[in-house]
N, CA and C atoms of all chains as a GROMACS GRO file, in nm:
protein
  588
    1UNK      N    1   0.085  -0.121   0.000
    1UNK     CA    2   0.000   0.000   0.000
    1UNK      C    3   0.088   0.124   0.000
    2UNK      N    4   0.041   0.229  -0.069
    2UNK     CA    5   0.130   0.343  -0.084
    2UNK      C    6   0.064   0.476  -0.051
    3UNK      N    7  -0.048   0.507  -0.118
    3UNK     CA    8  -0.113   0.632  -0.081
    3UNK      C    9  -0.258   0.634  -0.123
    4UNK      N   10  -0.333   0.722  -0.056
    4UNK     CA   11  -0.472   0.746  -0.090
    4UNK      C   12  -0.482   0.883  -0.154
    5UNK      N   13  -0.568   0.895  -0.253
    5UNK     CA   14  -0.593   1.027  -0.311
    5UNK      C   15  -0.743   1.046  -0.326
    6UNK      N   16  -0.792   1.161  -0.284
    6UNK     CA   17  -0.933   1.194  -0.306
    6UNK      C   18  -0.940   1.303  -0.411
    7UNK      N   19  -1.035   1.287  -0.505
    7UNK     CA   20  -1.039   1.379  -0.618
    7UNK      C   21  -1.180   1.428  -0.643
    8UNK      N   22  -1.190   1.557  -0.671
    8UNK     CA   23  -1.317   1.614  -0.716
    8UNK      C   24  -1.309   1.616  -0.868
    9UNK      N   25  -1.396   1.538  -0.933
    9UNK     CA   26  -1.385   1.523  -1.078
    9UNK      C   27  -1.410   1.653  -1.151
   10UNK      N   28  -1.322   1.684  -1.245
   10UNK     CA   29  -1.338   1.802  -1.330
   10UNK      C   30  -1.327   1.754  -1.474
   11UNK      N   31  -1.412   1.807  -1.560
   11UNK     CA   32  -1.414   1.761  -1.699
   11UNK      C   33  -1.302   1.827  -1.777
   12UNK      N   34  -1.216   1.742  -1.837
   12UNK     CA   35  -1.103   1.792  -1.916
   12UNK      C   36  -1.100   1.729  -2.055
   13UNK      N   37  -1.132   1.600  -2.060
   13UNK     CA   38  -1.115   1.523  -2.184
   13UNK      C   39  -1.248   1.514  -2.258
   14UNK      N   40  -1.259   1.584  -2.368
   14UNK     CA   41  -1.386   1.591  -2.439
   14UNK      C   42  -1.424   1.457  -2.503
   15UNK      N   43  -1.325   1.384  -2.551
   15UNK     CA   44  -1.355   1.252  -2.611
   15UNK      C   45  -1.418   1.158  -2.508
   16UNK      N   46  -1.362   1.159  -2.388
   16UNK     CA   47  -1.417   1.075  -2.281
   16UNK      C   48  -1.554   1.126  -2.241
   17UNK      N   49  -1.571   1.256  -2.239
   17UNK     CA   50  -1.701   1.314  -2.206
   17UNK      C   51  -1.805   1.271  -2.307
   18UNK      N   52  -1.768   1.273  -2.434
   18UNK     CA   53  -1.861   1.234  -2.542
   18UNK      C   54  -1.910   1.092  -2.520
   19UNK      N   55  -1.818   1.002  -2.486
   19UNK     CA   56  -1.855   0.862  -2.460
   19UNK      C   57  -1.948   0.854  -2.338
   20UNK      N   58  -1.916   0.930  -2.235
   20UNK     CA   59  -1.999   0.930  -2.114
   20UNK      C   60  -2.138   0.984  -2.143
   21UNK      N   61  -2.146   1.090  -2.222
   21UNK     CA   62  -2.274   1.151  -2.258
   21UNK      C   63  -2.358   1.051  -2.337
   22UNK      N   64  -2.294   0.985  -2.432
   22UNK     CA   65  -2.367   0.888  -2.515
   22UNK      C   66  -2.412   0.767  -2.434
   23UNK      N   67  -2.339   0.733  -2.328
   23UNK     CA   68  -2.379   0.620  -2.243
   23UNK      C   69  -2.510   0.651  -2.170
   24UNK      N   70  -2.543   0.779  -2.162
   24UNK     CA   71  -2.669   0.821  -2.098
   24UNK      C   72  -2.778   0.844  -2.202
   25UNK      N   73  -2.748   0.812  -2.327
   25UNK     CA   74  -2.846   0.829  -2.434
   25UNK      C   75  -2.861   0.974  -2.478
   26UNK      N   76  -2.758   1.055  -2.453
   26UNK     CA   77  -2.764   1.198  -2.484
   26UNK      C   78  -2.661   1.232  -2.592
   27UNK      N   79  -2.661   1.361  -2.632
   27UNK     CA   80  -2.573   1.404  -2.741
   27UNK      C   81  -2.487   1.522  -2.696
   28UNK      N   82  -2.361   1.519  -2.736
   28UNK     CA   83  -2.270   1.630  -2.708
   28UNK      C   84  -2.243   1.703  -2.839
   29UNK      N   85  -2.266   1.834  -2.840
   29UNK     CA   86  -2.241   1.910  -2.961
   29UNK      C   87  -2.145   2.025  -2.929
   30UNK      N   88  -2.078   2.072  -3.031
   30UNK     CA   89  -1.977   2.175  -3.010
   30UNK      C   90  -2.029   2.310  -3.056
   31UNK      N   91  -1.994   2.414  -2.980
   31UNK     CA   92  -2.019   2.551  -3.020
   31UNK      C   93  -2.166   2.578  -3.056
   32UNK      N   94  -2.251   2.545  -2.963
   32UNK     CA   95  -2.394   2.570  -2.988
   32UNK      C   96  -2.455   2.640  -2.867
   33UNK      N   97  -2.587   2.657  -2.871
   33UNK     CA   98  -2.653   2.724  -2.759
   33UNK      C   99  -2.729   2.623  -2.675
   34UNK      N  100  -2.727   2.644  -2.544
   34UNK     CA  101  -2.798   2.558  -2.452
   34UNK      C  102  -2.930   2.626  -2.415
   35UNK      N  103  -3.038   2.546  -2.405
   35UNK     CA  104  -3.168   2.600  -2.369
   35UNK      C  105  -3.176   2.615  -2.218
   36UNK      N  106  -3.238   2.725  -2.174
   36UNK     CA  107  -3.254   2.747  -2.031
   36UNK      C  108  -3.398   2.784  -1.999
   37UNK      N  109  -3.418   2.831  -1.878
   37UNK     CA  110  -3.551   2.866  -1.830
   37UNK      C  111  -3.613   2.977  -1.913
   38UNK      N  112  -3.740   2.963  -1.941
   38UNK     CA  113  -3.817   3.068  -2.008
   38UNK      C  114  -3.756   3.110  -2.141
   39UNK      N  115  -3.710   3.014  -2.217
   39UNK     CA  116  -3.658   3.043  -2.351
   39UNK      C  117  -3.520   3.105  -2.355
   40UNK      N  118  -3.457   3.118  -2.240
   40UNK     CA  119  -3.323   3.177  -2.241
   40UNK      C  120  -3.226   3.081  -2.309
   41UNK      N  121  -3.125   3.139  -2.375
   41UNK     CA  122  -3.025   3.057  -2.443
   41UNK      C  123  -2.886   3.102  -2.403
   42UNK      N  124  -2.795   3.004  -2.394
   42UNK     CA  125  -2.659   3.035  -2.355
   42UNK      C  126  -2.563   2.970  -2.453
   43UNK      N  127  -2.479   3.050  -2.517
   43UNK     CA  128  -2.382   2.996  -2.612
   43UNK      C  129  -2.265   2.938  -2.533
   44UNK      N  130  -2.217   2.820  -2.577
   44UNK     CA  131  -2.110   2.756  -2.500
   44UNK      C  132  -2.016   2.679  -2.591
   45UNK      N  133  -1.897   2.647  -2.537
   45UNK     CA  134  -1.799   2.570  -2.614
   45UNK      C  135  -1.856   2.433  -2.652
   46UNK      N  136  -1.923   2.370  -2.556
   46UNK     CA  137  -1.990   2.243  -2.582
   46UNK      C  138  -2.125   2.246  -2.512
   47UNK      N  139  -2.220   2.171  -2.569
   47UNK     CA  140  -2.353   2.164  -2.510
   47UNK      C  141  -2.396   2.017  -2.508
   48UNK      N  142  -2.447   1.976  -2.392
   48UNK     CA  143  -2.508   1.843  -2.384
   48UNK      C  144  -2.656   1.864  -2.406
   49UNK      N  145  -2.708   1.812  -2.516
   49UNK     CA  146  -2.849   1.827  -2.549
   49UNK      C  147  -2.929   1.723  -2.470
   50UNK      N  148  -3.019   1.773  -2.387
   50UNK     CA  149  -3.101   1.683  -2.307
   50UNK      C  150  -3.238   1.664  -2.371
   51UNK      N  151  -3.310   1.563  -2.321
   51UNK     CA  152  -3.441   1.532  -2.378
   51UNK      C  153  -3.548   1.627  -2.321
   52UNK      N  154  -3.524   1.682  -2.204
   52UNK     CA  155  -3.617   1.774  -2.140
   52UNK      C  156  -3.604   1.915  -2.192
   53UNK      N  157  -3.659   2.012  -2.121
   53UNK     CA  158  -3.663   2.151  -2.172
   53UNK      C  159  -3.530   2.228  -2.162
   54UNK      N  160  -3.435   2.178  -2.081
   54UNK     CA  161  -3.309   2.250  -2.064
   54UNK      C  162  -3.192   2.164  -2.112
   55UNK      N  163  -3.081   2.235  -2.143
   55UNK     CA  164  -2.958   2.166  -2.182
   55UNK      C  165  -2.847   2.199  -2.081
   56UNK      N  166  -2.733   2.137  -2.100
   56UNK     CA  167  -2.618   2.167  -2.015
   56UNK      C  168  -2.511   2.233  -2.101
   57UNK      N  169  -2.468   2.349  -2.057
   57UNK     CA  170  -2.360   2.420  -2.127
   57UNK      C  171  -2.227   2.388  -2.059
   58UNK      N  172  -2.124   2.373  -2.139
   58UNK     CA  173  -1.990   2.348  -2.085
   58UNK      C  174  -1.899   2.461  -2.130
   59UNK      N  175  -1.847   2.536  -2.034
   59UNK     CA  176  -1.765   2.652  -2.067
   59UNK      C  177  -1.622   2.628  -2.022
   60UNK      N  178  -1.531   2.647  -2.115
   60UNK     CA  179  -1.390   2.622  -2.086
   60UNK      C  180  -1.336   2.729  -1.991
   61UNK      N  181  -1.260   2.681  -1.890
   61UNK     CA  182  -1.204   2.774  -1.792
   61UNK      C  183  -1.054   2.791  -1.814
   62UNK      N  184  -0.995   2.878  -1.737
   62UNK     CA  185  -0.852   2.908  -1.755
   62UNK      C  186  -0.764   2.785  -1.731
   63UNK      N  187  -0.810   2.697  -1.641
   63UNK     CA  188  -0.728   2.579  -1.610
   63UNK      C  189  -0.759   2.463  -1.705
   64UNK      N  190  -0.827   2.495  -1.818
   64UNK     CA  191  -0.859   2.396  -1.922
   64UNK      C  192  -0.962   2.291  -1.881
   65UNK      N  193  -1.028   2.311  -1.770
   65UNK     CA  194  -1.141   2.224  -1.735
   65UNK      C  195  -1.269   2.293  -1.782
   66UNK      N  196  -1.376   2.218  -1.791
   66UNK     CA  197  -1.503   2.273  -1.838
   66UNK      C  198  -1.601   2.286  -1.723
   67UNK      N  199  -1.655   2.406  -1.711
   67UNK     CA  200  -1.754   2.432  -1.606
   67UNK      C  201  -1.891   2.389  -1.657
   68UNK      N  202  -1.967   2.321  -1.571
   68UNK     CA  203  -2.104   2.281  -1.608
   68UNK      C  204  -2.199   2.393  -1.570
   69UNK      N  205  -2.274   2.442  -1.670
   69UNK     CA  206  -2.369   2.549  -1.644
   69UNK      C  207  -2.506   2.503  -1.694
   70UNK      N  208  -2.603   2.502  -1.605
   70UNK     CA  209  -2.737   2.460  -1.645
   70UNK      C  210  -2.838   2.515  -1.547
   71UNK      N  211  -2.964   2.499  -1.578
   71UNK     CA  212  -3.070   2.540  -1.488
   71UNK      C  213  -3.124   2.415  -1.417
   72UNK      N  214  -3.100   2.406  -1.288
   72UNK     CA  215  -3.140   2.287  -1.213
   72UNK      C  216  -3.287   2.292  -1.168
   73UNK      N  217  -3.355   2.403  -1.202
   73UNK     CA  218  -3.493   2.420  -1.157
   73UNK      C  219  -3.585   2.309  -1.208
   74UNK      N  220  -3.673   2.260  -1.121
   74UNK     CA  221  -3.775   2.165  -1.161
   74UNK      C  222  -3.728   2.020  -1.174
   75UNK      N  223  -3.601   1.997  -1.154
   75UNK     CA  224  -3.549   1.860  -1.160
   75UNK      C  225  -3.535   1.802  -1.299
   76UNK      N  226  -3.553   1.886  -1.403
   76UNK     CA  227  -3.549   1.833  -1.541
   76UNK      C  228  -3.410   1.780  -1.576
   77UNK      N  229  -3.310   1.855  -1.537
   77UNK     CA  230  -3.172   1.816  -1.571
   77UNK      C  231  -3.127   1.700  -1.481
   78UNK      N  232  -3.161   1.709  -1.354
   78UNK     CA  233  -3.123   1.605  -1.257
   78UNK      C  234  -3.173   1.468  -1.300
   79UNK      N  235  -3.293   1.468  -1.358
   79UNK     CA  236  -3.356   1.342  -1.402
   79UNK      C  237  -3.270   1.271  -1.507
   80UNK      N  238  -3.197   1.348  -1.586
   80UNK     CA  239  -3.122   1.289  -1.697
   80UNK      C  240  -2.974   1.266  -1.667
   81UNK      N  241  -2.916   1.346  -1.578
   81UNK     CA  242  -2.771   1.331  -1.553
   81UNK      C  243  -2.738   1.312  -1.406
   82UNK      N  244  -2.841   1.302  -1.322
   82UNK     CA  245  -2.817   1.280  -1.180
   82UNK      C  246  -2.807   1.410  -1.102
   83UNK      N  247  -2.819   1.398  -0.972
   83UNK     CA  248  -2.810   1.515  -0.885
   83UNK      C  249  -2.673   1.580  -0.901
   84UNK      N  250  -2.674   1.711  -0.927
   84UNK     CA  251  -2.548   1.784  -0.951
   84UNK      C  252  -2.460   1.716  -1.056
   85UNK      N  253  -2.524   1.657  -1.155
   85UNK     CA  254  -2.458   1.587  -1.266
   85UNK      C  255  -2.375   1.468  -1.219
   86UNK      N  256  -2.410   1.412  -1.104
   86UNK     CA  257  -2.334   1.302  -1.046
   86UNK      C  258  -2.321   1.181  -1.138
   87UNK      N  259  -2.431   1.142  -1.200
   87UNK     CA  260  -2.427   1.025  -1.289
   87UNK      C  261  -2.337   1.052  -1.409
   88UNK      N  262  -2.348   1.170  -1.464
   88UNK     CA  263  -2.262   1.209  -1.577
   88UNK      C  264  -2.116   1.205  -1.536
   89UNK      N  265  -2.085   1.261  -1.421
   89UNK     CA  266  -1.946   1.266  -1.374
   89UNK      C  267  -1.895   1.126  -1.341
   90UNK      N  268  -1.982   1.041  -1.289
   90UNK     CA  269  -1.939   0.905  -1.261
   90UNK      C  270  -1.904   0.832  -1.391
   91UNK      N  271  -1.994   0.845  -1.489
   91UNK     CA  272  -1.968   0.780  -1.618
   91UNK      C  273  -1.842   0.835  -1.683
   92UNK      N  274  -1.824   0.965  -1.672
   92UNK     CA  275  -1.703   1.029  -1.726
   92UNK      C  276  -1.578   0.973  -1.659
   93UNK      N  277  -1.584   0.959  -1.527
   93UNK     CA  278  -1.471   0.905  -1.451
   93UNK      C  279  -1.438   0.763  -1.494
   94UNK      N  280  -1.542   0.684  -1.517
   94UNK     CA  281  -1.523   0.544  -1.559
   94UNK      C  282  -1.453   0.540  -1.695
   95UNK      N  283  -1.502   0.620  -1.788
   95UNK     CA  284  -1.442   0.622  -1.922
   95UNK      C  285  -1.295   0.663  -1.914
   96UNK      N  286  -1.267   0.766  -1.838
   96UNK     CA  287  -1.129   0.814  -1.823
   96UNK      C  288  -1.039   0.706  -1.761
   97UNK      N  289  -1.088   0.642  -1.655
   97UNK     CA  290  -1.008   0.540  -1.586
   97UNK      C  291  -0.976   0.424  -1.680
   98UNK      N  292  -1.075   0.379  -1.754
   98UNK     CA  293  -1.054   0.266  -1.846
   98UNK      C  294  -0.956   0.305  -1.956
   99UNK      N  295  -0.967   0.429  -2.002
   99UNK     CA  296  -0.880   0.477  -2.109
   99UNK      C  297  -0.735   0.481  -2.063
  100UNK      N  298  -0.711   0.536  -1.946
  100UNK     CA  299  -0.575   0.546  -1.894
  100UNK      C  300  -0.518   0.407  -1.865
  101UNK      N  301  -0.600   0.320  -1.807
  101UNK     CA  302  -0.554   0.184  -1.776
  101UNK      C  303  -0.513   0.111  -1.904
  102UNK      N  304  -0.591   0.127  -2.009
  102UNK     CA  305  -0.560   0.064  -2.137
  102UNK      C  306  -0.430   0.120  -2.194
  103UNK      N  307  -0.414   0.252  -2.187
  103UNK     CA  308  -0.292   0.316  -2.239
  103UNK      C  309  -0.168   0.267  -2.164
  104UNK      N  310  -0.183   0.240  -2.035
  104UNK     CA  311  -0.070   0.198  -1.951
  104UNK      C  312  -0.050   0.047  -1.955
  105UNK      N  313  -0.137  -0.025  -2.030
  105UNK     CA  314  -0.122  -0.170  -2.041
  105UNK      C  315  -0.159  -0.244  -1.913
  106UNK      N  316  -0.250  -0.187  -1.836
  106UNK     CA  317  -0.290  -0.250  -1.710
  106UNK      C  318  -0.408  -0.345  -1.734
  107UNK      N  319  -0.415  -0.449  -1.655
  107UNK     CA  320  -0.530  -0.540  -1.661
  107UNK      C  321  -0.639  -0.480  -1.573
  108UNK      N  322  -0.761  -0.480  -1.623
  108UNK     CA  323  -0.868  -0.408  -1.552
  108UNK      C  324  -0.984  -0.500  -1.517
  109UNK      N  325  -1.031  -0.486  -1.394
  109UNK     CA  326  -1.156  -0.550  -1.353
  109UNK      C  327  -1.241  -0.440  -1.292
  110UNK      N  328  -1.373  -0.455  -1.299
  110UNK     CA  329  -1.460  -0.356  -1.236
  110UNK      C  330  -1.581  -0.423  -1.176
  111UNK      N  331  -1.634  -0.358  -1.072
  111UNK     CA  332  -1.756  -0.408  -1.011
  111UNK      C  333  -1.837  -0.291  -0.957
  112UNK      N  334  -1.968  -0.315  -0.944
  112UNK     CA  335  -2.054  -0.212  -0.888
  112UNK      C  336  -2.077  -0.247  -0.741
  113UNK      N  337  -2.051  -0.151  -0.654
  113UNK     CA  338  -2.067  -0.174  -0.511
  113UNK      C  339  -2.213  -0.148  -0.471
  114UNK      N  340  -2.248  -0.188  -0.351
  114UNK     CA  341  -2.388  -0.175  -0.305
  114UNK      C  342  -2.436  -0.030  -0.303
  115UNK      N  343  -2.345   0.062  -0.274
  115UNK     CA  344  -2.387   0.203  -0.263
  115UNK      C  345  -2.381   0.275  -0.398
  116UNK      N  346  -2.361   0.199  -0.506
  116UNK     CA  347  -2.359   0.258  -0.640
  116UNK      C  348  -2.220   0.300  -0.686
  117UNK      N  349  -2.122   0.288  -0.600
  117UNK     CA  350  -1.984   0.319  -0.639
  117UNK      C  351  -1.936   0.216  -0.740
  118UNK      N  352  -1.864   0.262  -0.841
  118UNK     CA  353  -1.802   0.170  -0.935
  118UNK      C  354  -1.656   0.156  -0.896
  119UNK      N  355  -1.612   0.032  -0.870
  119UNK     CA  356  -1.474   0.009  -0.831
  119UNK      C  357  -1.398  -0.049  -0.951
  120UNK      N  358  -1.292   0.020  -0.988
  120UNK     CA  359  -1.207  -0.028  -1.096
  120UNK      C  360  -1.073  -0.068  -1.036
  121UNK      N  361  -1.030  -0.191  -1.065
  121UNK     CA  362  -0.902  -0.238  -1.014
  121UNK      C  363  -0.809  -0.257  -1.134
  122UNK      N  364  -0.704  -0.177  -1.139
  122UNK     CA  365  -0.609  -0.182  -1.250
  122UNK      C  366  -0.480  -0.245  -1.198
  123UNK      N  367  -0.445  -0.360  -1.256
  123UNK     CA  368  -0.331  -0.437  -1.207
  123UNK      C  369  -0.219  -0.438  -1.310
  124UNK      N  370  -0.096  -0.423  -1.260
  124UNK     CA  371   0.018  -0.428  -1.352
  124UNK      C  372   0.040  -0.573  -1.391
  125UNK      N  373   0.053  -0.598  -1.520
  125UNK     CA  374   0.074  -0.734  -1.569
  125UNK      C  375   0.210  -0.781  -1.519
  126UNK      N  376   0.213  -0.903  -1.470
  126UNK     CA  377   0.339  -0.957  -1.417
  126UNK      C  378   0.421  -1.012  -1.532
  127UNK      N  379   0.552  -0.981  -1.528
  127UNK     CA  380   0.640  -1.035  -1.633
  127UNK      C  381   0.702  -1.164  -1.581
  128UNK      N  382   0.704  -1.263  -1.666
  128UNK     CA  383   0.761  -1.392  -1.628
  128UNK      C  384   0.885  -1.415  -1.713
  129UNK      N  385   0.999  -1.434  -1.647
  129UNK     CA  386   1.120  -1.459  -1.727
  129UNK      C  387   1.143  -1.609  -1.735
  130UNK      N  388   1.176  -1.654  -1.854
  130UNK     CA  389   1.197  -1.798  -1.877
  130UNK      C  390   1.341  -1.820  -1.918
  131UNK      N  391   1.410  -1.906  -1.847
  131UNK     CA  392   1.550  -1.934  -1.882
  131UNK      C  393   1.555  -2.042  -1.987
  132UNK      N  394   1.627  -2.015  -2.097
  132UNK     CA  395   1.637  -2.113  -2.206
  132UNK      C  396   1.758  -2.202  -2.194
  133UNK      N  397   0.471  -0.912  -0.473
  133UNK     CA  398   0.326  -0.892  -0.464
  133UNK      C  399   0.279  -0.804  -0.579
  134UNK      N  400   0.159  -0.833  -0.629
  134UNK     CA  401   0.109  -0.764  -0.747
  134UNK      C  402   0.078  -0.617  -0.716
  135UNK      N  403   0.128  -0.531  -0.804
  135UNK     CA  404   0.101  -0.387  -0.786
  135UNK      C  405  -0.034  -0.357  -0.848
  136UNK      N  406  -0.117  -0.285  -0.776
  136UNK     CA  407  -0.247  -0.251  -0.833
  136UNK      C  408  -0.295  -0.116  -0.782
  137UNK      N  409  -0.385  -0.060  -0.863
  137UNK     CA  410  -0.446   0.068  -0.829
  137UNK      C  411  -0.596   0.046  -0.823
  138UNK      N  412  -0.655   0.084  -0.711
  138UNK     CA  413  -0.799   0.069  -0.696
  138UNK      C  414  -0.862   0.208  -0.704
  139UNK      N  415  -0.956   0.221  -0.798
  139UNK     CA  416  -1.020   0.351  -0.820
  139UNK      C  417  -1.169   0.336  -0.789
  140UNK      N  418  -1.215   0.407  -0.689
  140UNK     CA  419  -1.357   0.407  -0.654
  140UNK      C  420  -1.420   0.534  -0.707
  141UNK      N  421  -1.517   0.518  -0.799
  141UNK     CA  422  -1.584   0.634  -0.858
  141UNK      C  423  -1.726   0.635  -0.801
  142UNK      N  424  -1.752   0.734  -0.718
  142UNK     CA  425  -1.880   0.736  -0.644
  142UNK      C  426  -1.993   0.791  -0.730
  143UNK      N  427  -2.114   0.775  -0.680
  143UNK     CA  428  -2.234   0.819  -0.753
  143UNK      C  429  -2.236   0.970  -0.775
  144UNK      N  430  -2.168   1.044  -0.689
  144UNK     CA  431  -2.167   1.189  -0.708
  144UNK      C  432  -2.050   1.233  -0.797
  145UNK      N  433  -1.975   1.135  -0.849
  145UNK     CA  434  -1.865   1.165  -0.939
  145UNK      C  435  -1.731   1.185  -0.871
  146UNK      N  436  -1.730   1.188  -0.738
  146UNK     CA  437  -1.602   1.203  -0.669
  146UNK      C  438  -1.525   1.072  -0.674
  147UNK      N  439  -1.394   1.080  -0.659
  147UNK     CA  440  -1.309   0.962  -0.682
  147UNK      C  441  -1.208   0.944  -0.570
  148UNK      N  442  -1.190   0.819  -0.528
  148UNK     CA  443  -1.081   0.784  -0.438
  148UNK      C  444  -0.990   0.688  -0.512
  149UNK      N  445  -0.860   0.714  -0.501
  149UNK     CA  446  -0.763   0.624  -0.564
  149UNK      C  447  -0.673   0.570  -0.455
  150UNK      N  448  -0.648   0.440  -0.459
  150UNK     CA  449  -0.558   0.380  -0.362
  150UNK      C  450  -0.459   0.291  -0.436
  151UNK      N  451  -0.331   0.309  -0.406
  151UNK     CA  452  -0.226   0.231  -0.471
  151UNK      C  453  -0.178   0.123  -0.374
  152UNK      N  454  -0.160   0.001  -0.425
  152UNK     CA  455  -0.121  -0.111  -0.341
  152UNK      C  456   0.010  -0.173  -0.390
  153UNK      N  457   0.097  -0.206  -0.292
  153UNK     CA  458   0.219  -0.284  -0.318
  153UNK      C  459   0.324  -0.210  -0.399
  154UNK      N  460   0.318  -0.079  -0.394
  154UNK     CA  461   0.424   0.002  -0.452
  154UNK      C  462   0.512   0.050  -0.337
  155UNK      N  463   0.636   0.078  -0.365
  155UNK     CA  464   0.721   0.136  -0.260
  155UNK      C  465   0.780   0.266  -0.310
  156UNK      N  466   0.810   0.351  -0.215
  156UNK     CA  467   0.872   0.478  -0.249
  156UNK      C  468   0.785   0.560  -0.340
  157UNK      N  469   0.848   0.628  -0.435
  157UNK     CA  470   0.776   0.716  -0.526
  157UNK      C  471   0.710   0.647  -0.643
  158UNK      N  472   0.725   0.514  -0.651
  158UNK     CA  473   0.665   0.439  -0.764
  158UNK      C  474   0.516   0.462  -0.771
  159UNK      N  475   0.452   0.467  -0.653
  159UNK     CA  476   0.306   0.477  -0.649
  159UNK      C  477   0.259   0.608  -0.711
  160UNK      N  478   0.334   0.714  -0.688
  160UNK     CA  479   0.294   0.845  -0.743
  160UNK      C  480   0.303   0.842  -0.894
  161UNK      N  481   0.407   0.779  -0.947
  161UNK     CA  482   0.421   0.769  -1.093
  161UNK      C  483   0.306   0.687  -1.149
  162UNK      N  484   0.265   0.585  -1.075
  162UNK     CA  485   0.159   0.495  -1.124
  162UNK      C  486   0.023   0.565  -1.124
  163UNK      N  487  -0.004   0.643  -1.023
  163UNK     CA  488  -0.137   0.704  -1.013
  163UNK      C  489  -0.147   0.840  -1.080
  164UNK      N  490  -0.033   0.901  -1.109
  164UNK     CA  491  -0.033   1.036  -1.165
  164UNK      C  492  -0.120   1.052  -1.290
  165UNK      N  493  -0.110   0.959  -1.387
  165UNK     CA  494  -0.194   0.976  -1.507
  165UNK      C  495  -0.343   0.978  -1.474
  166UNK      N  496  -0.382   0.896  -1.376
  166UNK     CA  497  -0.523   0.895  -1.336
  166UNK      C  498  -0.562   1.026  -1.267
  167UNK      N  499  -0.479   1.068  -1.175
  167UNK     CA  500  -0.508   1.191  -1.101
  167UNK      C  501  -0.517   1.311  -1.195
  168UNK      N  502  -0.431   1.312  -1.295
  168UNK     CA  503  -0.429   1.423  -1.390
  168UNK      C  504  -0.556   1.431  -1.472
  169UNK      N  505  -0.603   1.317  -1.518
  169UNK     CA  506  -0.720   1.317  -1.606
  169UNK      C  507  -0.849   1.342  -1.528
  170UNK      N  508  -0.851   1.302  -1.402
  170UNK     CA  509  -0.975   1.316  -1.326
  170UNK      C  510  -1.001   1.460  -1.282
  171UNK      N  511  -0.898   1.531  -1.241
  171UNK     CA  512  -0.924   1.670  -1.202
  171UNK      C  513  -0.848   1.714  -1.080
  172UNK      N  514  -0.921   1.769  -0.986
  172UNK     CA  515  -0.858   1.839  -0.876
  172UNK      C  516  -0.841   1.749  -0.754
  173UNK      N  517  -0.714   1.723  -0.717
  173UNK     CA  518  -0.688   1.641  -0.599
  173UNK      C  519  -0.722   1.720  -0.474
  174UNK      N  520  -0.807   1.662  -0.390
  174UNK     CA  521  -0.847   1.734  -0.269
  174UNK      C  522  -0.768   1.688  -0.147
  175UNK      N  523  -0.722   1.563  -0.151
  175UNK     CA  524  -0.648   1.514  -0.035
  175UNK      C  525  -0.559   1.398  -0.076
  176UNK      N  526  -0.439   1.392  -0.019
  176UNK     CA  527  -0.350   1.280  -0.048
  176UNK      C  528  -0.287   1.235   0.083
  177UNK      N  529  -0.296   1.105   0.108
  177UNK     CA  530  -0.241   1.050   0.233
  177UNK      C  531  -0.140   0.942   0.197
  178UNK      N  532  -0.020   0.952   0.249
  178UNK     CA  533   0.083   0.854   0.218
  178UNK      C  534   0.085   0.745   0.325
  179UNK      N  535   0.098   0.620   0.278
  179UNK     CA  536   0.105   0.508   0.371
  179UNK      C  537   0.251   0.485   0.411
  180UNK      N  538   0.276   0.405   0.511
  180UNK     CA  539   0.414   0.381   0.557
  180UNK      C  540   0.508   0.333   0.446
  181UNK      N  541   0.458   0.250   0.354
  181UNK     CA  542   0.541   0.193   0.247
  181UNK      C  543   0.601   0.301   0.159
  182UNK      N  544   0.530   0.414   0.146
  182UNK     CA  545   0.581   0.522   0.061
  182UNK      C  546   0.715   0.569   0.112
  183UNK      N  547   0.732   0.568   0.242
  183UNK     CA  548   0.853   0.624   0.302
  183UNK      C  549   0.966   0.523   0.310
  184UNK      N  550   0.938   0.395   0.282
  184UNK     CA  551   1.041   0.292   0.297
  184UNK      C  552   1.162   0.320   0.213
  185UNK      N  553   1.142   0.336   0.083
  185UNK     CA  554   1.255   0.354  -0.008
  185UNK      C  555   1.320   0.490   0.015
  186UNK      N  556   1.237   0.591   0.049
  186UNK     CA  557   1.291   0.724   0.072
  186UNK      C  558   1.389   0.719   0.188
  187UNK      N  559   1.356   0.643   0.293
  187UNK     CA  560   1.440   0.633   0.411
  187UNK      C  561   1.571   0.566   0.373
  188UNK      N  562   1.566   0.462   0.290
  188UNK     CA  563   1.687   0.391   0.248
  188UNK      C  564   1.778   0.486   0.170
  189UNK      N  565   1.718   0.571   0.085
  189UNK     CA  566   1.796   0.664   0.003
  189UNK      C  567   1.872   0.760   0.094
  190UNK      N  568   1.804   0.812   0.194
  190UNK     CA  569   1.868   0.906   0.285
  190UNK      C  570   1.982   0.841   0.360
  191UNK      N  571   1.966   0.716   0.396
  191UNK     CA  572   2.072   0.646   0.468
  191UNK      C  573   2.196   0.633   0.382
  192UNK      N  574   2.179   0.610   0.256
  192UNK     CA  575   2.293   0.599   0.165
  192UNK      C  576   2.369   0.731   0.160
  193UNK      N  577   2.292   0.842   0.144
  193UNK     CA  578   2.357   0.971   0.133
  193UNK      C  579   2.430   1.009   0.260
  194UNK      N  580   2.382   0.959   0.377
  194UNK     CA  581   2.443   0.999   0.503
  194UNK      C  582   2.571   0.925   0.535
  195UNK      N  583   2.601   0.822   0.460
  195UNK     CA  584   2.723   0.744   0.491
  195UNK      C  585   2.846   0.826   0.455
  196UNK      N  586   2.946   0.820   0.538
  196UNK     CA  587   3.070   0.896   0.510
  196UNK      C  588   3.174   0.804   0.447
   0.00000   0.00000   0.00000
């Protein structure tokens, strides 16, 4: 055992986000306007088009992460992406973790825990040397 | 012992990463790509094993 790290997920990788968005049956579009309350519209770098009356705008910040901007009123957005976009962020985290593990050549197993947490175990492949 | 990284991704999107069976700074190199892609690290706690190799290094330097 070596260390524990706690992380607040921030969206950085658009390709991974696209996969996460599509896993929820939604669409990610670039440089469009997001629908808000009472016909209001917000132009954004990326927009997650939802099935309900509002969309989610993603605005790039100075640290290259994307801020989630949406109207949480009425529960319309929460219904599709989870409370405070939790489901979206969880799916995004899963996609990112699997992508990095694959790039690093790690063996991956995953399971869903009782509380809804997804546990990913990435193991370094053991090298076996054979004497000839 | 097999080196592994356990990543718990919670329902609210927050993440805990735990590295197992690494010594010294190896664990940081192993988890860094994950930490970078996920976002903002809020807390990091080092286990005793992290300091094992560091202590050995210091002992070498202290020898006259």
